Every structure is written in C-alpha cells, then in structure tokens.
N, CA and C of each residue as an Amber inpcrd file, in Angstrom:
protein
   624
  62.1680000 117.3400000  87.3580000  62.9960000 118.1130000  86.2680000
  62.9110000 116.2440000  85.6590000  62.0790000 115.2160000  85.3110000
  62.4840000 113.6170000  85.1030000  62.3390000 113.7640000  83.9700000
  62.3920000 115.0740000  82.7670000  62.0840000 114.9190000  81.6290000
  63.9440000 114.9010000  81.1480000  64.5650000 114.8610000  82.1650000
  65.9380000 115.1290000  81.2720000  66.8300000 114.3750000  81.0080000
  67.4510000 114.5660000  79.7370000  68.2970000 113.0860000  79.3150000
  69.8010000 113.1920000  80.2380000  70.0690000 111.3500000  79.5570000
  71.1560000 111.9500000  80.0940000  72.6610000 112.6650000  79.9640000
  72.9370000 113.4350000  78.3390000  73.4330000 114.3960000  77.9510000
  73.0630000 115.0860000  78.7920000  71.9080000 115.8540000  78.8630000
  72.3490000 116.8830000  79.9530000  72.3950000 117.6320000  81.4200000
  71.9850000 116.0270000  81.5550000  72.3640000 115.4180000  82.9160000
  73.7800000 116.0180000  82.9760000  74.9480000 115.1290000  82.6010000
  76.0360000 114.3480000  82.3690000  77.3050000 116.6130000  82.0680000
  76.5710000 117.0350000  81.4750000  76.9910000 118.1660000  81.1360000
  76.6470000 119.0190000  82.8430000  75.6300000 119.4620000  83.4400000
  75.4110000 120.6290000  84.7410000  75.6480000 119.6800000  85.5590000
  76.7110000 118.3620000  85.5990000  77.0850000 117.8830000  86.8570000
  78.7180000 118.1020000  85.9040000  78.8160000 118.2030000  85.5370000
  80.3720000 118.5650000  85.0440000  80.5620000 119.5780000  85.2210000
  78.8510000 120.8030000  85.1560000  79.3040000 122.7920000  85.4340000
  79.6340000 122.5970000  86.8190000  78.6480000 122.2260000  87.9650000
  79.4340000 121.4390000  89.4170000  80.1700000 122.5420000  89.9780000
  80.6760000 122.8280000  90.4030000  81.8920000 123.6810000  91.5710000
  82.5370000 122.5460000  92.2970000  84.1550000 122.4930000  92.1870000
  84.8690000 121.2680000  92.3910000  85.3480000 121.3610000  93.6650000
  86.3170000 120.9470000  93.7590000  86.7070000 121.2300000  95.6490000
  87.3890000 121.4700000  95.0950000  88.1830000 123.1460000  96.1340000
  89.0510000 123.8940000  95.9330000  90.5880000 123.5750000  96.8080000
  90.1740000 122.7210000  97.5930000  91.0590000 122.8820000  98.6650000
  91.4390000 121.0500000  99.1730000  91.5880000 120.0650000  97.7230000
  91.2610000 118.6140000  97.4780000  91.7500000 117.7790000  98.5750000
  91.6990000 117.4500000  99.7670000  92.3160000 116.4770000 100.6160000
  93.2170000 115.1200000 100.5580000  94.5790000 114.8660000 100.5100000
  95.1620000 113.7970000  99.6380000  94.0520000 112.5000000 100.7540000
  94.4970000 113.2260000 102.2540000  94.2660000 111.8210000 102.9200000
  92.5850000 111.1790000 102.5050000  91.5930000 111.9110000 102.0760000
  90.7670000 111.7720000 102.1820000  90.2760000 111.3140000 100.8650000
  91.4930000 111.1270000 100.0240000  91.1400000 110.6210000  98.6310000
  89.7150000 111.5320000  97.7020000  89.9810000 113.1380000  97.6760000
  89.4010000 113.5300000  97.5360000  89.6650000 113.3890000  95.2440000
  88.3340000 113.1950000  94.9370000  88.4540000 113.1920000  93.2950000
  87.2040000 113.8900000  92.7990000  86.7280000 114.8540000  92.6320000
  85.1040000 114.4770000  91.8460000  84.9950000 114.2070000  91.0720000
  83.6190000 113.1510000  91.2410000  83.1630000 112.6350000  90.3080000
  83.2040000 113.0660000  88.9900000  83.7850000 112.0650000  87.7130000
  83.8950000 112.8890000  86.5150000  81.9180000 113.1450000  86.1660000
  81.4520000 113.5120000  85.3600000  79.9680000 114.4790000  84.9090000
  79.4130000 112.9630000  84.3410000  80.1990000 111.9400000  82.8650000
  80.1450000 111.1240000  82.5110000  79.3190000 110.7150000  83.1370000
  80.8790000 109.7670000  83.9960000  80.7800000 108.5660000  85.4610000
  79.6810000 109.0810000  86.5140000  79.3170000 110.1290000  86.5610000
  78.2820000 110.1110000  87.2270000  76.8340000 110.2690000  87.1210000
  76.9490000 110.4970000  86.1610000  75.5160000 110.2000000  85.1030000
  75.1020000 108.7420000  84.4800000  76.2220000 108.2030000  83.8510000
  75.9790000 106.5740000  84.2860000  75.3820000 106.1220000  85.0610000
  76.3340000 106.6220000  86.6540000  75.2180000 105.5980000  87.3880000
  74.1810000 106.0370000  87.7780000  73.5040000 106.9500000  86.9710000
  72.9530000 107.3130000  87.6570000  71.2350000 107.2020000  86.9000000
  71.9790000 107.4970000  85.6320000  71.1920000 107.2590000  84.5220000
  70.5920000 105.9440000  84.8190000  71.7980000 104.3250000  85.3110000
  71.2190000 102.8770000  84.7350000  70.3180000 102.7470000  86.4870000
  70.2380000 103.2260000  87.3520000  69.9920000 103.6460000  88.6800000
  68.6090000 103.8420000  88.4460000  67.8280000 104.8710000  88.1100000
  67.1710000 105.5030000  86.9720000  65.8860000 105.1400000  86.4510000
  66.6160000 104.3680000  85.3490000  66.1860000 102.9110000  84.5290000
  65.5010000 101.5530000  85.7270000  66.3370000 101.4810000  86.1360000
  65.8440000 100.1940000  86.9280000  64.6290000 101.2520000  88.1060000
  64.4830000 101.9530000  88.2300000  63.5420000 102.7410000  89.4110000
  63.8890000 102.5930000  90.6890000  65.4690000 103.0930000  90.6240000
  66.0370000 103.4680000  92.4010000  66.1360000 104.2300000  92.4970000
  65.0570000 105.5060000  91.4720000  65.4660000 106.8080000  92.3790000
  63.9560000 107.6060000  92.5950000  63.9450000 107.9140000  91.0570000
  62.8030000 108.7240000  91.3560000  61.7660000 108.4410000  92.4700000
  61.0740000 109.1330000  93.2650000  60.2490000 108.8990000  94.2230000
  61.2920000 108.0420000  95.0580000  62.3670000 107.9250000  95.5140000
  62.9180000 106.9280000  96.4120000  63.6540000 108.3060000  97.3230000
  64.0260000 107.3550000  98.1500000  65.0170000 108.1160000  99.7080000
  66.0430000 107.3630000  99.7160000  67.7410000 108.6250000  98.8460000
  69.0010000 108.4770000  98.3970000  69.2160000 109.0810000 100.2070000
  70.4080000 107.9470000 100.2440000  71.8760000 108.6770000 100.6080000
  72.9690000 108.4250000  99.7240000  74.2440000 108.9640000  99.5120000
  75.1260000 109.9210000  98.8720000  75.8730000 109.9620000  99.7790000
  76.7370000 108.5140000  99.5060000  77.7480000 108.0070000 101.2920000
  78.9510000 108.6840000 100.5970000  79.2980000 109.7790000 101.4610000
  80.3400000 110.4660000 101.2770000  80.7510000 111.8540000  99.7520000
  79.6030000 112.1500000 100.2510000  79.1000000 112.9520000  98.8450000
  79.8130000 114.3770000  98.4820000  81.2480000 114.3640000  99.0520000
  81.7180000 115.6820000  98.4600000  81.5870000 116.3920000  97.8770000
  81.2580000 117.1790000  97.2740000  80.6160000 118.2380000  96.1350000
  79.7650000 118.1450000  96.2700000  78.7810000 117.5670000  96.0680000
  77.7780000 117.1770000  95.7520000  76.9950000 116.3240000  93.9410000
  77.9990000 115.9280000  93.6620000  77.4520000 115.3940000  92.6560000
  76.6590000 114.9040000  92.3050000  76.5360000 113.3130000  92.8730000
  75.6760000 112.5150000  92.9230000  74.3030000 113.0840000  93.8730000
  74.4410000 113.1480000  94.5370000  73.2310000 114.2610000  95.3510000
  72.7340000 114.3060000  94.5550000  73.1990000 115.5020000  93.4920000
  72.2870000 116.7500000  92.6580000  72.1080000 115.8190000  91.6620000
  72.1060000 114.9950000  90.9360000  72.0010000 114.2560000  90.0760000
  71.0150000 112.9750000  90.5370000  70.7170000 112.5660000  91.7030000
  69.6400000 112.2290000  91.6840000  68.1840000 113.4310000  92.5730000
  68.6740000 114.3210000  92.5230000  67.8800000 115.0460000  92.9420000
  66.6250000 115.2490000  91.4920000  68.0490000 115.9030000  90.4250000
  67.5240000 116.3500000  89.4750000  66.6410000 114.8270000  88.6570000
  66.6510000 113.9910000  88.1840000  66.1140000 112.5450000  88.4160000
  64.9520000 112.2180000  88.8580000  64.0380000 113.0940000  90.2700000
  63.0080000 113.2990000  90.6040000  63.0000000 111.8850000  91.6990000
  64.4730000 111.9160000  92.9720000  63.6350000 111.4450000  93.6160000
  63.7070000 112.2400000  94.6650000  62.8160000 111.8600000  95.9670000
  61.8440000 111.9890000  96.8970000  62.8220000 112.7340000  98.3640000
  63.6960000 112.6700000  99.0330000  64.6340000 112.7900000  99.7880000
  66.0600000 112.7130000  98.9160000  66.9090000 112.9350000  99.3920000
  68.5650000 112.9830000  99.0740000  68.7130000 113.3790000 101.1820000
  69.8580000 112.5780000 100.5840000  70.8920000 112.6910000 102.0280000
  72.6150000 112.6760000 101.4110000  73.3210000 113.8090000 101.7150000
  74.3450000 113.7880000 100.6570000  75.9040000 114.1260000 102.7700000
  76.3510000 112.6310000 102.9510000  76.3310000 112.4700000 104.2200000
  78.3170000 113.0610000 103.4260000  79.2330000 113.6220000 104.6700000
  80.7220000 113.6270000 103.7070000  81.3060000 114.2700000 105.7140000
  82.2630000 113.9100000 105.8560000  82.9850000 114.6440000 107.3490000
  83.8350000 115.9600000 106.8460000  84.0070000 116.0020000 105.9670000
  85.1260000 117.3610000 105.2440000  83.9630000 118.4200000 105.1490000
  83.5480000 119.4550000 106.0550000  82.9630000 121.0510000 105.8460000
  83.4280000 121.8080000 105.1330000  84.9230000 121.6590000 104.1460000
  84.3100000 122.2400000 103.0850000  84.2010000 121.9710000 101.7350000
  84.0530000 120.3170000 102.2020000  83.6460000 120.1860000 100.7450000
  81.9040000 120.4670000 100.8370000  81.7200000 119.8960000 101.5150000
  79.9790000 120.2930000 102.0160000  79.7730000 121.7680000 101.7990000
  80.4890000 122.5480000 102.0620000  80.2200000 124.3230000 102.0870000
  79.8760000 124.6310000 100.1580000  80.9390000 123.8450000  99.5700000
  80.7980000 123.6470000  98.1840000  79.3110000 123.4010000  97.8670000
  78.8020000 121.8060000  98.2320000  78.4640000 121.0310000  98.1580000
  77.1920000 122.0730000  97.8790000  76.8030000 122.8980000  99.2590000
  75.3650000 123.2740000  99.3740000  75.4020000 124.8160000  97.9670000
  76.3590000 125.6670000  97.7440000  76.4550000 126.3670000  96.8200000
  76.4860000 124.9400000  95.5930000  76.7370000 124.1710000  95.4710000
  76.3000000 123.8230000  93.9970000  74.1990000 123.8710000  93.8170000
  74.8100000 122.9230000  95.1080000  72.5130000 123.0370000  95.7210000
  71.4680000 124.0200000  95.5930000  72.1980000 124.9780000  95.8320000
  71.4230000 126.8440000  95.8110000  71.3640000 127.2040000  94.3460000
  72.5440000 126.9320000  94.0450000  72.8370000 127.1760000  92.5200000
  71.7650000 127.0670000  91.1230000  70.8000000 125.2990000  92.0250000
  70.6990000 124.4520000  91.3400000  69.3310000 125.5020000  91.9860000
  68.7430000 125.3250000  93.3390000  67.5230000 125.7220000  93.4080000
  66.9200000 124.6910000  93.5520000  67.9130000 123.3300000  94.1620000
  67.3940000 121.7080000  94.5690000  66.9180000 122.3760000  95.9540000
  65.7980000 121.8220000  96.4930000  65.0830000 122.0980000  97.9680000
  64.7660000 120.5440000  98.5290000  65.2090000 119.1820000  97.8720000
  64.9140000 117.7990000  98.5160000  66.0640000 116.8950000  99.2500000
  67.6440000 117.8990000  99.4710000  68.8650000 117.3810000  99.5000000
  69.2060000 118.2300000 100.7940000  69.8970000 117.1680000 101.6340000
  69.5990000 117.3470000 103.1100000  71.3800000 116.8410000 103.4460000
  72.1680000 117.9150000 103.5160000  73.7580000 117.1530000 103.4440000
  74.0360000 117.1600000 105.4710000  74.6460000 116.1170000 105.7530000
  75.0020000 115.9240000 106.7610000  76.6280000 115.8100000 107.1800000
  76.7940000 116.9620000 107.8920000  78.4170000 116.6100000 108.0910000
  78.8860000 115.6580000 109.2220000  79.4690000 114.9050000 109.0630000
  80.2180000 113.3500000 109.7240000  80.5390000 112.4710000 108.9610000
  80.6970000 111.7050000 110.2000000  81.6220000 109.9130000 109.1480000
  80.3690000 109.3080000 108.6960000  80.3030000 109.0370000 107.7510000
  79.2540000 107.7980000 106.9090000  79.2870000 106.4170000 108.0640000
  79.7670000 106.3070000 109.2430000  79.3370000 105.5320000 109.6020000
  78.5030000 105.4680000 110.8180000  78.3390000 107.2640000 110.8790000
  76.9570000 107.5270000 111.8410000  76.3330000 107.2100000 111.8670000
  76.0110000 107.5910000 110.0720000  74.5230000 107.5730000 109.1700000
  73.5060000 106.6530000 109.6060000  72.1320000 107.7120000 110.0560000
  71.5860000 105.6980000 110.1730000  69.8660000 106.6790000 109.7380000
  69.6730000 106.6860000 108.8470000  68.2870000 106.8120000 108.3800000
  67.7040000 105.9670000 107.3160000  67.2880000 105.4570000 107.2170000
  66.2910000 104.4580000 106.3030000  66.1510000 104.8610000 105.3400000
  66.9630000 104.1450000 104.3080000  66.6870000 104.9050000 102.5780000
  66.5080000 103.4390000 101.6770000  65.6920000 104.1810000 100.6430000
  65.6870000 102.8990000  99.5910000  67.0580000 102.6880000  98.6780000
  67.8830000 104.1100000  97.9960000  68.7760000 103.7060000  97.0170000
  70.0580000 103.9630000  98.1360000  71.2970000 103.5970000  97.5860000
  72.7970000 104.5150000  98.4730000  73.3720000 104.1460000  97.2950000
  74.2170000 105.1060000  96.6360000  74.9110000 105.6130000  95.0880000
  76.0900000 106.2900000  95.7720000  77.5000000 105.7440000  96.2340000
  78.1420000 106.5220000  96.6020000  79.4150000 106.2780000  95.3970000
  80.6160000 107.1750000  95.6400000  81.6790000 106.4420000  94.9820000
  83.0080000 107.1460000  96.3870000  82.9000000 105.8110000  96.7070000
  83.8360000 106.1940000  97.7920000  85.0750000 105.9700000  97.1290000
  86.2100000 106.3310000  98.7840000  87.8530000 106.3340000  98.4880000
  88.2870000 105.2450000  97.7010000  89.5060000 105.6170000  96.6430000
  89.8300000 104.5380000  96.0080000  90.4750000 102.9840000  96.7490000
  91.2710000 103.8340000  98.0710000  92.3170000 102.8200000  98.6560000
  93.1990000 103.1260000  97.8540000  93.9670000 103.9980000  97.3240000
  95.2970000 103.7760000  97.1110000  96.3770000 105.3420000  97.6930000
  95.5640000 105.3930000  98.8030000  96.6000000 106.2250000  99.5090000
  96.0040000 105.2830000 101.1350000  95.3580000 104.8110000 101.4810000
  95.1500000 104.7520000 102.8320000  94.3620000 102.9940000 102.0000000
  94.7850000 102.1230000 102.4910000  94.2880000 100.6950000 101.9910000
  93.4750000 100.2620000 102.5380000  92.0380000 100.1680000 102.0430000
  90.7300000  99.9410000 102.4950000  89.4620000 100.7940000 102.9990000
  90.2970000 102.3080000 102.1960000  89.4640000 103.1640000 102.9690000
  87.9610000 102.8300000 102.3860000  87.5960000 102.4400000 101.3660000
  86.8490000 101.9440000 100.8600000  85.1940000 101.8090000 102.4910000
  86.1350000 100.6580000 102.9500000  85.6860000  99.3920000 103.8440000
  85.0050000 100.4280000 104.5090000  84.1970000 101.1480000 105.0050000
  83.5920000 101.6090000 106.0170000  82.4510000 102.3990000 105.2290000
  82.8800000 102.2870000 104.2090000  81.7290000 103.2210000 103.2330000
  81.1800000 101.3130000 102.0680000  81.2010000 100.4770000 102.5370000
  80.4870000  99.6140000 101.8100000  80.2230000  99.3780000 103.0140000
  80.5980000  98.8770000 104.6680000  79.6030000  98.0920000 105.7190000
  78.1930000  99.0570000 105.9580000  78.8280000 100.4890000 106.0130000
  77.6320000 101.4230000 106.7210000  76.3730000 100.7630000 104.9730000
  76.7950000 100.8850000 103.9530000  76.0150000 100.9640000 102.6250000
  75.0240000  99.5720000 102.9640000  75.6360000  98.2060000 102.7780000
  74.7080000  96.5390000 103.8190000  73.9960000  96.9620000 104.6630000
  74.4150000  97.7380000 104.9710000  73.1350000  98.2850000 106.4300000
  72.2660000  98.6710000 105.7290000  72.2240000  99.3260000 104.8850000
  70.6770000  99.8580000 104.2770000  69.8880000  98.2700000 103.7360000
  68.3180000  98.2820000 103.8050000  67.1320000  97.5820000 102.8400000
  67.2000000  97.7390000 101.1750000  68.2760000  98.3670000 101.0550000
  67.7930000  98.3900000 100.0820000  68.6330000  98.7030000  98.4250000
  68.8990000  99.3230000  97.3210000  69.8300000  98.9280000  96.2300000
  70.9490000  99.8630000  96.6920000  72.1250000  98.8130000  96.2650000
  73.2710000 100.1130000  96.2320000  74.3250000 100.4500000  95.0310000
  74.5250000 101.7580000  94.3920000  75.3080000 101.3550000  93.2460000
  76.3960000 102.6280000  93.6570000  78.0960000 101.9510000  93.2050000
  78.9160000 101.7760000  93.7930000  79.6120000 102.1620000  92.7900000
  81.3330000 103.1740000  92.8720000  81.8510000 102.9530000  91.3660000
  83.6510000 102.5780000  92.4980000  84.1220000 101.8000000  92.0700000
  85.3450000 101.0550000  92.0230000  86.3510000 100.8750000  90.9670000
  87.4900000 101.3550000  91.3970000  88.7400000 101.0670000  90.1280000
  88.1460000  99.6630000  90.1530000  88.9650000  99.7870000  88.2600000
  88.5110000  97.7080000  87.7880000  90.3150000  97.5160000  87.9450000
  90.5020000  97.0910000  89.3070000  91.7050000  96.3400000  89.3900000
  91.1290000  95.0400000  90.0250000  92.3030000  93.7500000  89.5650000
  91.8260000  92.8320000  89.9710000  91.8340000  92.8150000  91.4130000
  93.1860000  93.6330000  91.9470000  92.6440000  92.8600000  94.1490000
  91.1530000  93.2230000  94.6350000  91.0220000  94.5800000  93.9890000
  89.9460000  95.8420000  94.1870000  88.6170000  94.7960000  94.3370000
  88.6960000  94.7400000  92.7230000  87.0210000  93.7610000  92.2680000
  87.1150000  92.6840000  93.2050000  88.3210000  91.8300000  93.9890000
  87.6470000  90.7700000  94.3180000  87.9500000  91.0290000  95.8090000
  87.9210000  91.8550000  96.7180000  87.7720000  92.4480000  97.4060000
  86.4490000  92.9190000  97.8230000  86.2510000  93.7710000  97.1730000
  84.7020000  94.4200000  96.7100000  83.8240000  92.6440000  96.5090000
  83.6900000  92.0920000  95.4880000  82.4370000  90.7890000  95.3950000
  83.2710000  90.1400000  96.8550000  83.5890000  89.6080000  97.2560000
  84.1560000  88.8310000  98.3810000  83.3260000  89.3840000  99.4080000
  83.5810000  90.8730000  99.0190000  82.8430000  91.6870000 100.8020000
  81.5620000  91.4400000 101.1860000  80.8000000  91.8950000  99.4120000
  79.4130000  91.6290000  99.3520000  79.0590000  91.0140000  99.6890000
  79.8270000  89.3000000  99.3840000  79.3310000  88.4270000  99.4900000
  78.9080000  87.6970000 100.7760000  79.9520000  88.1680000 101.3860000
  80.0530000  87.6050000 102.8860000  78.9380000  87.7910000 103.6380000
  78.4430000  89.5880000 103.0360000  77.2840000  89.8350000 103.5860000
  75.9540000  89.6000000 103.2490000  76.0310000  89.0250000 102.3240000
  74.8030000  88.2180000 101.7810000  74.2900000  89.1110000  99.8280000
  74.9490000  89.7890000 100.0240000  74.5190000  90.9490000  98.5010000
  75.0730000  89.7560000  97.3080000  73.9130000  90.0720000  96.9480000
  74.7380000  89.6330000  94.8630000  75.3250000  91.0260000  94.5570000
  75.3210000  90.9060000  93.3460000  76.3940000  92.1080000  93.1100000
  76.8090000  91.9830000  91.5340000  75.9720000  92.7420000  90.5470000
  76.2880000  93.0670000  89.0490000  77.3130000  94.0350000  88.7950000
  78.4580000  93.8170000  88.0710000  78.9670000  94.5050000  87.3310000
  78.0230000  95.2790000  85.8920000  77.9840000  96.4480000  85.7820000
  76.8060000  97.5760000  85.2190000  77.3380000  97.8870000  84.0870000
  78.6660000  98.5100000  84.6470000  79.8210000  99.5980000  83.1710000
  80.9680000  99.5880000  83.0680000  82.0910000  99.4290000  82.6250000
  83.2970000  99.9180000  83.3030000  83.5520000 101.2020000  81.9920000
  84.2150000 101.9510000  82.6310000  84.5200000 103.3430000  82.4980000
  85.4920000 104.0220000  82.2900000  86.1340000 105.2680000  81.6470000
  87.7380000 106.4110000  82.1110000  86.6810000 107.5480000  83.3850000
  87.2700000 107.1790000  84.5820000  87.5900000 108.2270000  85.0680000
  88.7790000 108.6300000  85.1740000  88.4340000 110.3520000  84.9480000
  89.1790000 111.7950000  84.0350000  89.9440000 111.8080000  86.1970000
  91.1040000 111.6590000  86.4240000  91.5370000 112.9480000  87.3020000
  92.5660000 113.8390000  87.1770000  92.3110000 114.8890000  87.1960000
  93.3090000 116.0210000  86.9250000  94.5450000 115.8690000  88.0570000
  95.3200000 116.8800000  87.4600000  96.8840000 116.5880000  88.7090000
  96.6950000 117.5980000  89.8970000  96.3410000 116.8440000  90.6340000
  95.9870000 118.1600000  91.7210000  96.5950000 117.6370000  93.0900000
  97.1830000 116.5890000  93.0850000  97.9130000 116.2210000  94.0160000
  99.6990000 115.8410000  93.6300000 100.8980000 116.0140000  94.7640000
 101.7750000 116.3870000  94.4040000 102.6910000 114.9730000  93.6750000
 101.8110000 113.7450000  93.9410000 102.0410000 112.6580000  93.2480000
 102.2090000 112.8790000  91.4540000 100.6040000 112.9620000  91.5520000
 100.0320000 113.3430000  90.0590000 101.7510000 113.7960000  88.9710000
 101.8200000 112.8740000  88.2840000 103.1240000 114.2140000  86.9480000
 101.8180000 114.5070000  85.7950000 101.2670000 113.8380000  85.5330000
  99.7590000 113.8710000  84.0940000  98.8130000 115.4210000  84.4980000
  98.8380000 116.4700000  83.8120000  98.0310000 117.7940000  83.9750000
  96.7540000 117.0100000  83.8950000  96.4240000 115.3920000  83.4280000
  95.1870000 115.3270000  83.0950000  95.3200000 113.0760000  82.8700000
  95.0960000 112.7050000  84.2210000  95.4060000 110.7210000  84.0580000
  93.9210000 110.1650000  84.4140000  93.8470000 109.5890000  83.8960000
  92.4870000 108.4120000  84.0910000  92.8090000 106.9140000  84.4290000
  91.2010000 106.5210000  85.2690000  91.8860000 105.5710000  86.0070000
  90.2370000 104.6880000  85.2520000  90.4280000 102.8250000  85.0770000
  89.3440000 102.3830000  84.7160000  88.1660000 102.4710000  85.7290000
  87.3160000 102.6520000  86.2330000  86.4970000 101.9950000  87.1770000
  85.2180000 101.2780000  86.6200000  84.7460000 100.6770000  87.1470000
  83.5670000  99.5010000  87.4750000  82.5720000  99.9810000  87.7390000
  81.3260000 100.3880000  87.6520000  80.2290000 101.1510000  87.9000000
  79.3920000  99.2190000  88.4510000  78.8950000  99.1630000  89.9790000
  78.3440000  98.1830000  90.4230000  76.9740000  98.4170000  90.9870000
  76.2710000  97.6680000  90.4250000  74.6000000  97.1620000  91.3280000
  74.8440000  96.2600000  92.1570000  74.7480000  96.8700000  94.1220000
  74.5080000  95.4140000  94.6710000  73.3460000  95.2920000  95.6870000
  72.6110000  94.1630000  95.1180000  71.1710000  93.5300000  96.2720000
  70.9000000  93.1200000  97.3260000  71.1570000  93.0750000  97.9280000
  70.4960000  91.9910000  99.3260000  69.6860000  90.8590000  98.7610000
  70.3300000  89.5500000  98.6110000  69.3840000  88.3460000  97.9740000
  68.0060000  87.9440000  98.9870000  68.3990000  88.1330000 100.0190000
  67.2350000  87.8490000 100.5990000  66.0760000  89.2230000 100.7320000
  66.2040000  89.9690000  99.9950000  65.6520000  90.9900000  99.9130000
  63.5720000  90.7310000  99.8080000  63.8440000  90.5500000  99.2940000
  62.3690000  89.9150000  98.6690000  61.5340000  88.8810000  99.2860000
C-alpha cells in the first residue's frame, strides 16, 4: 500500500487491537497510532522501509511491524517474549490480510536475522532500570539503521546518546511528541496520562 498517507496510516494503527492484559514488569504500553505513524513515515521517506527487511524489536501487539508492512517493507520480523501479545499481533495481522510479517516468540537478544532497518519502542525503564539496554544492544548488532522511541528525559537522553556513541553510532533526534498512556496499572492516577518522547534515528558511522 505505497500510496498510503500518514494520516491514513495513523488511523489504521490507532484502530488495532491493544493489550488485553498488559504486564507491568514488561512495561507494555501500546505505541499510539500517531507516534508510530510519525516514526514509520520518517523512516519511509528516508528510504528505510519500502523494499527493506525490517525488525520490530519488542513488537507487542504489532503496531510498528504492521505499519512497516503497509508502507511496502519486503519482510518484517516482529519479536516479543510475551505469547499473549503475539496472539493479539497475529489477529491484527490477519485482519489486515498481511502476509509478509513473521512473528517470533522469544527474547530479543536471541534474534539473529540480518535486517536493513530496526524499528522499536523499547521499555522506558520506569519500572525496571535500563530495561531498554538489551534492545539497544541487539539493535546495534544490525548493519542497518535504527529508529527508536525513548522518553524525553535528560537522564534517558544522556544514557541513550552515550551508549550509541560508544557503539560507534551517530544519533539524530528527529522529533519530540506526546505519547498517550491510558490508565492500565495500579500506580496510574489519571485516566489518560501523557509523556513526551523522542523519536531517534541511529546509524553506524562507518556504515559506508
């Protein structure tokens, strides 16, 4: 569906089935459709989606993976350790009649397929400090480019940017956006909370 517009993509992704039983220890928050569409659209116009092999690390209910497929990715891998989330992702994929997404049940650290582009919304680390580190470690093993979502907090930005520097990656802050979080865990006070997030693009400095 290469002629898809960004607003159309955001609407489709916003209407996908969400987590039935989100797990606090995994920091499972559905990526909002507008945030997912923004990340994917930037990657798409940079030539990093259409015709490419994509990995969605921590795919959850499949939002980013499905968006990549809709924008013309050749092959998409969605990796997640939660089988319940993958069941929902599979239903979302089936409902859209997508045939180029492979879901993989397991820890992201064991993913070994070669890909062109990594897309991910890793755990923010609010409940488990450095929960995003295994995702960054695995993403940096890729020879391609990385698009990732992280909280717009000074401590987090400092960690992410230093980590990528040490791995020999250049980092580019593409956009900051409001990320809506519905009340789904016992510690949530508001019916709908918001956190500002950064959308990054990472690329190996000696890639070419």
